[in-house]
PyMOL CGO cylinders between C-alpha atoms (Angstrom):
from pymol import cmd
from pymol.cgo import CYLINDER

trace = [
    CYLINDER, -7.44, 11.13, 3.23, -6.38, 7.55, 3.61, 0.3, 1, 1, 1, 1, 1, 1,
    CYLINDER, -6.38, 7.55, 3.61, -2.62, 7.98, 4.21, 0.3, 1, 1, 1, 1, 1, 1,
    CYLINDER, -2.62, 7.98, 4.21, -0.72, 11.18, 4.87, 0.3, 1, 1, 1, 1, 1, 1,
    CYLINDER, -0.72, 11.18, 4.87, 2.17, 12.32, 2.70, 0.3, 1, 1, 1, 1, 1, 1,
    CYLINDER, 2.17, 12.32, 2.70, 4.95, 9.77, 3.07, 0.3, 1, 1, 1, 1, 1, 1,
    CYLINDER, 4.95, 9.77, 3.07, 8.42, 9.52, 1.55, 0.3, 1, 1, 1, 1, 1, 1,
    CYLINDER, 8.42, 9.52, 1.55, 9.12, 6.36, -0.44, 0.3, 1, 1, 1, 1, 1, 1,
    CYLINDER, 9.12, 6.36, -0.44, 12.50, 5.11, -1.66, 0.3, 1, 1, 1, 1, 1, 1,
    CYLINDER, 12.50, 5.11, -1.66, 12.30, 2.44, -4.37, 0.3, 1, 1, 1, 1, 1, 1,
    CYLINDER, 12.30, 2.44, -4.37, 15.06, 0.21, -5.73, 0.3, 1, 1, 1, 1, 1, 1,
    CYLINDER, 15.06, 0.21, -5.73, 14.45, -1.82, -8.89, 0.3, 1, 1, 1, 1, 1, 1,
    CYLINDER, 14.45, -1.82, -8.89, 16.42, -5.04, -9.31, 0.3, 1, 1, 1, 1, 1, 1,
    CYLINDER, 16.42, -5.04, -9.31, 17.09, -7.02, -12.46, 0.3, 1, 1, 1, 1, 1, 1,
    CYLINDER, 17.09, -7.02, -12.46, 19.54, -9.50, -13.94, 0.3, 1, 1, 1, 1, 1, 1,
    CYLINDER, 19.54, -9.50, -13.94, 22.73, -8.18, -15.59, 0.3, 1, 1, 1, 1, 1, 1,
    CYLINDER, 22.73, -8.18, -15.59, 21.14, -8.70, -19.03, 0.3, 1, 1, 1, 1, 1, 1,
    CYLINDER, 21.14, -8.70, -19.03, 17.90, -6.92, -17.93, 0.3, 1, 1, 1, 1, 1, 1,
    CYLINDER, 17.90, -6.92, -17.93, 15.80, -10.06, -18.44, 0.3, 1, 1, 1, 1, 1, 1,
    CYLINDER, 15.80, -10.06, -18.44, 12.97, -8.79, -16.22, 0.3, 1, 1, 1, 1, 1, 1,
    CYLINDER, 12.97, -8.79, -16.22, 12.72, -5.39, -17.96, 0.3, 1, 1, 1, 1, 1, 1,
    CYLINDER, 12.72, -5.39, -17.96, 12.80, -7.00, -21.40, 0.3, 1, 1, 1, 1, 1, 1,
    CYLINDER, 12.80, -7.00, -21.40, 9.91, -9.29, -20.44, 0.3, 1, 1, 1, 1, 1, 1,
    CYLINDER, 9.91, -9.29, -20.44, 7.88, -6.43, -18.93, 0.3, 1, 1, 1, 1, 1, 1,
    CYLINDER, 7.88, -6.43, -18.93, 8.37, -7.59, -15.34, 0.3, 1, 1, 1, 1, 1, 1,
    CYLINDER, 8.37, -7.59, -15.34, 9.56, -5.69, -12.28, 0.3, 1, 1, 1, 1, 1, 1,
    CYLINDER, 9.56, -5.69, -12.28, 11.23, -6.64, -9.00, 0.3, 1, 1, 1, 1, 1, 1,
    CYLINDER, 11.23, -6.64, -9.00, 11.27, -3.76, -6.53, 0.3, 1, 1, 1, 1, 1, 1,
    CYLINDER, 11.27, -3.76, -6.53, 12.18, -3.13, -2.91, 0.3, 1, 1, 1, 1, 1, 1,
    CYLINDER, 12.18, -3.13, -2.91, 10.36, -0.15, -1.36, 0.3, 1, 1, 1, 1, 1, 1,
    CYLINDER, 10.36, -0.15, -1.36, 11.20, 1.57, 1.92, 0.3, 1, 1, 1, 1, 1, 1,
    CYLINDER, 11.20, 1.57, 1.92, 8.41, 3.67, 3.48, 0.3, 1, 1, 1, 1, 1, 1,
    CYLINDER, 8.41, 3.67, 3.48, 9.38, 4.90, 6.93, 0.3, 1, 1, 1, 1, 1, 1,
    CYLINDER, 9.38, 4.90, 6.93, 10.31, 1.77, 8.88, 0.3, 1, 1, 1, 1, 1, 1,
    CYLINDER, 10.31, 1.77, 8.88, 8.29, -0.49, 6.55, 0.3, 1, 1, 1, 1, 1, 1,
    CYLINDER, 8.29, -0.49, 6.55, 9.81, -2.37, 3.62, 0.3, 1, 1, 1, 1, 1, 1,
    CYLINDER, 9.81, -2.37, 3.62, 8.13, -4.32, 0.83, 0.3, 1, 1, 1, 1, 1, 1,
    CYLINDER, 8.13, -4.32, 0.83, 9.36, -6.53, -1.98, 0.3, 1, 1, 1, 1, 1, 1,
    CYLINDER, 9.36, -6.53, -1.98, 7.10, -6.33, -5.02, 0.3, 1, 1, 1, 1, 1, 1,
    CYLINDER, 7.10, -6.33, -5.02, 6.92, -8.43, -8.17, 0.3, 1, 1, 1, 1, 1, 1,
    CYLINDER, 6.92, -8.43, -8.17, 4.92, -6.97, -11.06, 0.3, 1, 1, 1, 1, 1, 1,
    CYLINDER, 4.92, -6.97, -11.06, 4.09, -9.05, -14.09, 0.3, 1, 1, 1, 1, 1, 1,
    CYLINDER, 4.09, -9.05, -14.09, 3.81, -7.84, -17.67, 0.3, 1, 1, 1, 1, 1, 1,
    CYLINDER, 3.81, -7.84, -17.67, 1.14, -5.25, -18.50, 0.3, 1, 1, 1, 1, 1, 1,
    CYLINDER, 1.14, -5.25, -18.50, -2.13, -6.63, -19.76, 0.3, 1, 1, 1, 1, 1, 1,
    CYLINDER, -2.13, -6.63, -19.76, -3.23, -4.92, -22.98, 0.3, 1, 1, 1, 1, 1, 1,
    CYLINDER, -3.23, -4.92, -22.98, -5.97, -2.31, -22.72, 0.3, 1, 1, 1, 1, 1, 1,
    CYLINDER, -5.97, -2.31, -22.72, -6.91, 1.27, -21.88, 0.3, 1, 1, 1, 1, 1, 1,
    CYLINDER, -6.91, 1.27, -21.88, -6.04, 0.80, -18.19, 0.3, 1, 1, 1, 1, 1, 1,
    CYLINDER, -6.04, 0.80, -18.19, -2.75, -0.32, -16.74, 0.3, 1, 1, 1, 1, 1, 1,
    CYLINDER, -2.75, -0.32, -16.74, -3.31, -3.72, -15.25, 0.3, 1, 1, 1, 1, 1, 1,
    CYLINDER, -3.31, -3.72, -15.25, -0.75, -6.31, -14.21, 0.3, 1, 1, 1, 1, 1, 1,
    CYLINDER, -0.75, -6.31, -14.21, -0.24, -9.04, -11.67, 0.3, 1, 1, 1, 1, 1, 1,
    CYLINDER, -0.24, -9.04, -11.67, 1.26, -7.72, -8.45, 0.3, 1, 1, 1, 1, 1, 1,
    CYLINDER, 1.26, -7.72, -8.45, 2.63, -9.77, -5.56, 0.3, 1, 1, 1, 1, 1, 1,
    CYLINDER, 2.63, -9.77, -5.56, 3.98, -8.07, -2.43, 0.3, 1, 1, 1, 1, 1, 1,
    CYLINDER, 3.98, -8.07, -2.43, 5.61, -9.31, 0.74, 0.3, 1, 1, 1, 1, 1, 1,
    CYLINDER, 5.61, -9.31, 0.74, 6.69, -7.32, 3.79, 0.3, 1, 1, 1, 1, 1, 1,
    CYLINDER, 6.69, -7.32, 3.79, 10.35, -7.70, 4.73, 0.3, 1, 1, 1, 1, 1, 1,
    CYLINDER, 10.35, -7.70, 4.73, 12.30, -6.71, 7.81, 0.3, 1, 1, 1, 1, 1, 1,
    CYLINDER, 12.30, -6.71, 7.81, 14.81, -4.46, 6.09, 0.3, 1, 1, 1, 1, 1, 1,
    CYLINDER, 14.81, -4.46, 6.09, 15.89, -3.09, 2.75, 0.3, 1, 1, 1, 1, 1, 1,
    CYLINDER, 15.89, -3.09, 2.75, 19.62, -3.72, 3.26, 0.3, 1, 1, 1, 1, 1, 1,
    CYLINDER, 19.62, -3.72, 3.26, 19.26, -7.41, 4.06, 0.3, 1, 1, 1, 1, 1, 1,
    CYLINDER, 19.26, -7.41, 4.06, 16.73, -7.88, 1.27, 0.3, 1, 1, 1, 1, 1, 1,
    CYLINDER, 16.73, -7.88, 1.27, 19.00, -6.14, -1.25, 0.3, 1, 1, 1, 1, 1, 1,
    CYLINDER, 19.00, -6.14, -1.25, 21.88, -8.40, -0.16, 0.3, 1, 1, 1, 1, 1, 1,
    CYLINDER, 21.88, -8.40, -0.16, 19.69, -11.49, -0.59, 0.3, 1, 1, 1, 1, 1, 1,
    CYLINDER, 19.69, -11.49, -0.59, 18.65, -10.40, -4.10, 0.3, 1, 1, 1, 1, 1, 1,
    CYLINDER, 18.65, -10.40, -4.10, 22.25, -9.64, -5.03, 0.3, 1, 1, 1, 1, 1, 1,
    CYLINDER, 22.25, -9.64, -5.03, 23.32, -13.10, -3.84, 0.3, 1, 1, 1, 1, 1, 1,
    CYLINDER, 23.32, -13.10, -3.84, 20.64, -14.53, -6.15, 0.3, 1, 1, 1, 1, 1, 1,
    CYLINDER, 20.64, -14.53, -6.15, 22.14, -12.73, -9.14, 0.3, 1, 1, 1, 1, 1, 1,
    CYLINDER, 22.14, -12.73, -9.14, 20.07, -9.55, -9.22, 0.3, 1, 1, 1, 1, 1, 1,
    CYLINDER, 20.07, -9.55, -9.22, 21.52, -6.04, -9.19, 0.3, 1, 1, 1, 1, 1, 1,
    CYLINDER, 21.52, -6.04, -9.19, 20.11, -2.58, -8.57, 0.3, 1, 1, 1, 1, 1, 1,
    CYLINDER, 20.11, -2.58, -8.57, 19.32, -1.11, -12.01, 0.3, 1, 1, 1, 1, 1, 1,
    CYLINDER, 19.32, -1.11, -12.01, 17.23, 1.93, -11.08, 0.3, 1, 1, 1, 1, 1, 1,
    CYLINDER, 17.23, 1.93, -11.08, 16.27, 3.90, -8.01, 0.3, 1, 1, 1, 1, 1, 1,
    CYLINDER, 16.27, 3.90, -8.01, 13.39, 6.33, -7.72, 0.3, 1, 1, 1, 1, 1, 1,
    CYLINDER, 13.39, 6.33, -7.72, 11.88, 8.37, -4.94, 0.3, 1, 1, 1, 1, 1, 1,
    CYLINDER, 11.88, 8.37, -4.94, 8.54, 10.02, -4.36, 0.3, 1, 1, 1, 1, 1, 1,
    CYLINDER, 8.54, 10.02, -4.36, 6.27, 11.48, -1.75, 0.3, 1, 1, 1, 1, 1, 1,
    CYLINDER, 6.27, 11.48, -1.75, 2.91, 9.72, -1.82, 0.3, 1, 1, 1, 1, 1, 1,
    CYLINDER, 2.91, 9.72, -1.82, -0.43, 10.78, -0.37, 0.3, 1, 1, 1, 1, 1, 1,
    CYLINDER, -0.43, 10.78, -0.37, -3.40, 8.41, -0.63, 0.3, 1, 1, 1, 1, 1, 1,
    CYLINDER, -3.40, 8.41, -0.63, -7.06, 9.38, -0.78, 0.3, 1, 1, 1, 1, 1, 1,
    CYLINDER, -7.06, 9.38, -0.78, -10.20, 7.27, -0.50, 0.3, 1, 1, 1, 1, 1, 1,
    CYLINDER, -10.20, 7.27, -0.50, -13.91, 8.01, -0.13, 0.3, 1, 1, 1, 1, 1, 1,
    CYLINDER, -13.91, 8.01, -0.13, -16.07, 6.16, 2.33, 0.3, 1, 1, 1, 1, 1, 1,
    CYLINDER, -16.07, 6.16, 2.33, -18.12, 3.43, 0.69, 0.3, 1, 1, 1, 1, 1, 1,
    CYLINDER, -18.12, 3.43, 0.69, -16.10, 3.45, -2.55, 0.3, 1, 1, 1, 1, 1, 1,
    CYLINDER, -16.10, 3.45, -2.55, -13.77, 0.71, -3.73, 0.3, 1, 1, 1, 1, 1, 1,
    CYLINDER, -13.77, 0.71, -3.73, -10.91, 2.64, -5.24, 0.3, 1, 1, 1, 1, 1, 1,
    CYLINDER, -10.91, 2.64, -5.24, -7.98, 4.80, -4.30, 0.3, 1, 1, 1, 1, 1, 1,
    CYLINDER, -7.98, 4.80, -4.30, -6.43, 7.97, -5.64, 0.3, 1, 1, 1, 1, 1, 1,
    CYLINDER, -6.43, 7.97, -5.64, -2.77, 8.63, -4.95, 0.3, 1, 1, 1, 1, 1, 1,
    CYLINDER, -2.77, 8.63, -4.95, -0.83, 11.83, -5.45, 0.3, 1, 1, 1, 1, 1, 1,
    CYLINDER, -0.83, 11.83, -5.45, 2.82, 11.11, -6.20, 0.3, 1, 1, 1, 1, 1, 1,
    CYLINDER, 2.82, 11.11, -6.20, 5.28, 13.98, -6.02, 0.3, 1, 1, 1, 1, 1, 1,
    CYLINDER, 5.28, 13.98, -6.02, 8.40, 12.91, -7.91, 0.3, 1, 1, 1, 1, 1, 1,
    CYLINDER, 8.40, 12.91, -7.91, 11.61, 14.67, -8.96, 0.3, 1, 1, 1, 1, 1, 1,
    CYLINDER, 11.61, 14.67, -8.96, 10.10, 14.96, -12.49, 0.3, 1, 1, 1, 1, 1, 1,
    CYLINDER, 10.10, 14.96, -12.49, 6.64, 16.21, -11.53, 0.3, 1, 1, 1, 1, 1, 1,
    CYLINDER, 6.64, 16.21, -11.53, 3.40, 15.29, -9.81, 0.3, 1, 1, 1, 1, 1, 1,
    CYLINDER, 3.40, 15.29, -9.81, 1.19, 12.42, -10.92, 0.3, 1, 1, 1, 1, 1, 1,
    CYLINDER, 1.19, 12.42, -10.92, -2.22, 11.11, -9.90, 0.3, 1, 1, 1, 1, 1, 1,
    CYLINDER, -2.22, 11.11, -9.90, -2.79, 7.40, -9.85, 0.3, 1, 1, 1, 1, 1, 1,
    CYLINDER, -2.79, 7.40, -9.85, -6.38, 6.21, -9.86, 0.3, 1, 1, 1, 1, 1, 1,
    CYLINDER, -6.38, 6.21, -9.86, -6.84, 2.54, -8.95, 0.3, 1, 1, 1, 1, 1, 1,
    CYLINDER, -6.84, 2.54, -8.95, -10.12, 0.68, -9.04, 0.3, 1, 1, 1, 1, 1, 1,
    CYLINDER, -10.12, 0.68, -9.04, -12.65, -0.81, -11.41, 0.3, 1, 1, 1, 1, 1, 1,
    CYLINDER, -12.65, -0.81, -11.41, -12.61, 0.74, -14.91, 0.3, 1, 1, 1, 1, 1, 1,
    CYLINDER, -12.61, 0.74, -14.91, -15.96, 2.55, -14.46, 0.3, 1, 1, 1, 1, 1, 1,
    CYLINDER, -15.96, 2.55, -14.46, -14.80, 3.95, -11.10, 0.3, 1, 1, 1, 1, 1, 1,
    CYLINDER, -14.80, 3.95, -11.10, -11.49, 5.10, -12.64, 0.3, 1, 1, 1, 1, 1, 1,
    CYLINDER, -11.49, 5.10, -12.64, -13.31, 6.94, -15.44, 0.3, 1, 1, 1, 1, 1, 1,
    CYLINDER, -13.31, 6.94, -15.44, -15.90, 8.58, -13.19, 0.3, 1, 1, 1, 1, 1, 1,
    CYLINDER, -15.90, 8.58, -13.19, -13.26, 9.61, -10.63, 0.3, 1, 1, 1, 1, 1, 1,
    CYLINDER, -13.26, 9.61, -10.63, -11.03, 11.01, -13.37, 0.3, 1, 1, 1, 1, 1, 1,
    CYLINDER, -11.03, 11.01, -13.37, -13.95, 13.07, -14.73, 0.3, 1, 1, 1, 1, 1, 1,
    CYLINDER, -13.95, 13.07, -14.73, -14.74, 14.30, -11.23, 0.3, 1, 1, 1, 1, 1, 1,
    CYLINDER, -14.74, 14.30, -11.23, -11.12, 15.46, -10.95, 0.3, 1, 1, 1, 1, 1, 1,
    CYLINDER, -11.12, 15.46, -10.95, -11.24, 17.18, -14.35, 0.3, 1, 1, 1, 1, 1, 1,
    CYLINDER, -11.24, 17.18, -14.35, -9.46, 14.56, -16.44, 0.3, 1, 1, 1, 1, 1, 1,
    CYLINDER, -9.46, 14.56, -16.44, -10.50, 12.54, -19.47, 0.3, 1, 1, 1, 1, 1, 1,
    CYLINDER, -10.50, 12.54, -19.47, -9.23, 9.30, -20.99, 0.3, 1, 1, 1, 1, 1, 1,
    CYLINDER, -9.23, 9.30, -20.99, -6.86, 11.22, -23.30, 0.3, 1, 1, 1, 1, 1, 1,
    CYLINDER, -6.86, 11.22, -23.30, -5.00, 12.41, -20.17, 0.3, 1, 1, 1, 1, 1, 1,
    CYLINDER, -5.00, 12.41, -20.17, -4.28, 8.88, -18.90, 0.3, 1, 1, 1, 1, 1, 1,
    CYLINDER, -4.28, 8.88, -18.90, -0.63, 7.83, -18.66, 0.3, 1, 1, 1, 1, 1, 1,
    CYLINDER, -0.63, 7.83, -18.66, 0.11, 4.15, -18.17, 0.3, 1, 1, 1, 1, 1, 1,
    CYLINDER, 0.11, 4.15, -18.17, 3.91, 4.33, -18.38, 0.3, 1, 1, 1, 1, 1, 1,
    CYLINDER, 3.91, 4.33, -18.38, 5.96, 3.43, -15.32, 0.3, 1, 1, 1, 1, 1, 1,
    CYLINDER, 5.96, 3.43, -15.32, 8.14, 5.96, -13.51, 0.3, 1, 1, 1, 1, 1, 1,
    CYLINDER, 8.14, 5.96, -13.51, 11.15, 4.14, -14.93, 0.3, 1, 1, 1, 1, 1, 1,
    CYLINDER, 11.15, 4.14, -14.93, 9.79, 4.52, -18.46, 0.3, 1, 1, 1, 1, 1, 1,
    CYLINDER, 9.79, 4.52, -18.46, 8.89, 8.17, -17.93, 0.3, 1, 1, 1, 1, 1, 1,
    CYLINDER, 8.89, 8.17, -17.93, 12.32, 8.94, -16.50, 0.3, 1, 1, 1, 1, 1, 1,
    CYLINDER, 12.32, 8.94, -16.50, 14.18, 7.06, -19.23, 0.3, 1, 1, 1, 1, 1, 1,
    CYLINDER, 14.18, 7.06, -19.23, 12.29, 9.05, -21.91, 0.3, 1, 1, 1, 1, 1, 1,
    CYLINDER, 12.29, 9.05, -21.91, 13.09, 12.32, -20.11, 0.3, 1, 1, 1, 1, 1, 1,
    CYLINDER, 13.09, 12.32, -20.11, 16.79, 11.37, -19.86, 0.3, 1, 1, 1, 1, 1, 1,
    CYLINDER, 16.79, 11.37, -19.86, 16.86, 10.73, -23.61, 0.3, 1, 1, 1, 1, 1, 1,
    CYLINDER, 16.86, 10.73, -23.61, 15.44, 14.23, -24.18, 0.3, 1, 1, 1, 1, 1, 1,
    CYLINDER, 15.44, 14.23, -24.18, 17.56, 16.11, -21.65, 0.3, 1, 1, 1, 1, 1, 1,
    CYLINDER, 17.56, 16.11, -21.65, 20.67, 13.94, -21.47, 0.3, 1, 1, 1, 1, 1, 1,
    CYLINDER, 20.67, 13.94, -21.47, 22.08, 15.60, -18.36, 0.3, 1, 1, 1, 1, 1, 1,
    CYLINDER, 22.08, 15.60, -18.36, 19.88, 13.90, -15.76, 0.3, 1, 1, 1, 1, 1, 1,
    CYLINDER, 19.88, 13.90, -15.76, 21.38, 11.48, -13.23, 0.3, 1, 1, 1, 1, 1, 1,
    CYLINDER, 21.38, 11.48, -13.23, 20.90, 7.72, -13.70, 0.3, 1, 1, 1, 1, 1, 1,
    CYLINDER, 20.90, 7.72, -13.70, 18.41, 7.53, -10.82, 0.3, 1, 1, 1, 1, 1, 1,
    CYLINDER, 18.41, 7.53, -10.82, 15.24, 9.57, -10.22, 0.3, 1, 1, 1, 1, 1, 1,
    CYLINDER, 15.24, 9.57, -10.22, 16.03, 10.89, -6.75, 0.3, 1, 1, 1, 1, 1, 1,
    CYLINDER, 16.03, 10.89, -6.75, 15.48, 14.19, -4.98, 0.3, 1, 1, 1, 1, 1, 1,
    CYLINDER, 15.48, 14.19, -4.98, 18.53, 16.41, -4.47, 0.3, 1, 1, 1, 1, 1, 1,
    CYLINDER, 18.53, 16.41, -4.47, 19.80, 15.92, -0.95, 0.3, 1, 1, 1, 1, 1, 1,
    CYLINDER, 19.80, 15.92, -0.95, 17.92, 12.59, -0.53, 0.3, 1, 1, 1, 1, 1, 1,
    CYLINDER, 17.92, 12.59, -0.53, 20.22, 10.45, -2.61, 0.3, 1, 1, 1, 1, 1, 1,
    CYLINDER, 20.22, 10.45, -2.61, 21.50, 8.33, 0.26, 0.3, 1, 1, 1, 1, 1, 1,
]
cmd.load_cgo(trace, "trace")
């Protein structure tokens, strides 16, 4: 194990007209324990594997960062939570994460394409099982199907 099970609270910001979402970009603030990160993700690159530019910076607090982003014209458009456990193997350049979300559990396998495929096979998965959609996309699709889900993907009792 690389990192024990940890609760993460994520807030996605966008412009009022959803310019970032429409261009395939993401601006997120993530709180993990006392740590906070701001992340920019660029548009997905086409292909079998999900790949996109990612830039992260540590910040001192979520509240102050959210206020700064709001002052710049961004607003919270989606919030999602998960418990994440990270796994690595000595001498290998990749990481497997187990994300427990309010809509189910997901494995994320990050690394070089050959490592992703061999690790997936080792875990009993094949390329047909791969999901490259974001949690926002998965949740939006589920809300369209079920209709009665809240706007944000949060655990009951952890909404604050």
